C-alpha positions, 0 to 999 in steps of 0.5 A, spaced: 577 274 335 579 277 342 577 270 346 581 266 341 587 271 342 586 270 350 586 263 349 592 262 345 596 267 350 594 262 356 596 256 352 603 260 351 604 262 358 602 255 360 607 252 355 613 257 358 611 255 365 612 247 363 618 249 360 621 252 366 621 259 362 618 266 364 611 266 363 612 273 361 616 272 355 615 276 349 613 269 346 606 269 350 605 277 350 598 279 347 602 284 342 606 279 339 600 274 338 596 279 335 602 281 330 603 273 329 595 272 327 595 279 323 601 276 319 598 269 318 591 272 316 594 277 311 599 272 308 594 266 307 589 271 304 595 274 299 596 267 297 589 265 297 589 259 301 584 256 305 583 259 312 581 254 317 579 255 324 582 249 329 580 252 335 578 247 340 578 242 334 581 235 335 587 233 330 583 228 327 577 233 325 582 238 322 585 233 318 578 231 316 577 238 314 583 239 310 582 233 306 575 235 304 577 242 302 583 238 298 578 233 295 573 239 293 579 243 290 576 249 295 581 255 295 577 260 299 574 257 306 573 261 312 
Protein backbone atom coordinates (compact mmCIF):
# COMPACT_ATOMS: atom_id res chain seq x y z
CA UNK A 1 0.00 0.00 0.00
CA UNK A 2 2.90 2.33 0.72
CA UNK A 3 3.82 2.47 -2.97
CA UNK A 4 0.26 3.39 -3.92
CA UNK A 5 0.18 6.12 -1.28
CA UNK A 6 3.40 7.60 -2.63
CA UNK A 7 2.08 7.39 -6.18
CA UNK A 8 -1.13 9.20 -5.20
CA UNK A 9 0.94 11.79 -3.34
CA UNK A 10 2.96 12.52 -6.50
CA UNK A 11 -0.17 12.68 -8.67
CA UNK A 12 -1.80 15.16 -6.30
CA UNK A 13 1.33 17.31 -6.07
CA UNK A 14 1.56 17.44 -9.87
CA UNK A 15 -2.15 18.27 -10.13
CA UNK A 16 -1.70 21.17 -7.71
CA UNK A 17 1.32 22.44 -9.65
CA UNK A 18 -0.63 22.25 -12.91
CA UNK A 19 -3.40 24.33 -11.33
CA UNK A 20 -0.84 26.87 -10.11
CA UNK A 21 -1.41 25.98 -6.46
CA UNK A 22 1.11 25.18 -3.74
CA UNK A 23 2.15 21.54 -4.00
CA UNK A 24 2.48 21.47 -0.20
CA UNK A 25 -1.28 21.93 0.24
CA UNK A 26 -3.05 19.59 2.65
CA UNK A 27 -4.74 17.90 -0.32
CA UNK A 28 -1.41 16.33 -1.29
CA UNK A 29 -0.10 15.54 2.19
CA UNK A 30 0.73 11.93 3.01
CA UNK A 31 -1.18 12.24 6.28
CA UNK A 32 -4.37 13.30 4.50
CA UNK A 33 -4.03 10.65 1.80
CA UNK A 34 -3.59 7.89 4.39
CA UNK A 35 -6.60 9.20 6.32
CA UNK A 36 -8.75 9.29 3.15
CA UNK A 37 -7.74 5.77 2.12
CA UNK A 38 -8.46 4.42 5.59
CA UNK A 39 -11.86 6.12 5.64
CA UNK A 40 -12.74 4.80 2.17
CA UNK A 41 -11.68 1.24 3.01
CA UNK A 42 -13.64 1.24 6.28
CA UNK A 43 -16.72 2.67 4.55
CA UNK A 44 -16.63 0.13 1.74
CA UNK A 45 -16.23 -2.74 4.19
CA UNK A 46 -19.09 -1.39 6.31
CA UNK A 47 -21.54 -1.22 3.40
CA UNK A 48 -20.21 -4.43 1.86
CA UNK A 49 -19.39 -3.05 -1.55
CA UNK A 50 -16.62 -4.49 -3.70
CA UNK A 51 -13.18 -2.92 -3.49
CA UNK A 52 -11.43 -2.78 -6.85
CA UNK A 53 -7.77 -1.85 -7.21
CA UNK A 54 -7.65 0.49 -10.20
CA UNK A 55 -3.95 1.32 -9.86
CA UNK A 56 -2.42 1.67 -13.32
CA UNK A 57 -5.66 0.52 -14.97
CA UNK A 58 -7.31 2.19 -17.94
CA UNK A 59 -10.85 3.48 -17.50
CA UNK A 60 -12.03 0.80 -19.93
CA UNK A 61 -10.44 -1.98 -17.86
CA UNK A 62 -12.04 -0.64 -14.71
CA UNK A 63 -15.44 -0.32 -16.38
CA UNK A 64 -15.18 -3.88 -17.65
CA UNK A 65 -14.33 -5.15 -14.15
CA UNK A 66 -17.22 -3.21 -12.59
CA UNK A 67 -19.64 -4.64 -15.14
CA UNK A 68 -18.31 -8.15 -14.54
CA UNK A 69 -18.82 -7.80 -10.77
CA UNK A 70 -22.30 -6.37 -11.27
CA UNK A 71 -23.40 -9.13 -13.63
CA UNK A 72 -22.10 -11.85 -11.29
CA UNK A 73 -23.75 -10.23 -8.29
CA UNK A 74 -20.49 -10.27 -6.33
CA UNK A 75 -20.50 -8.50 -2.99
CA UNK A 76 -16.97 -8.77 -1.62
CA UNK A 77 -14.13 -8.34 -4.08
CA UNK A 78 -10.54 -7.52 -3.31
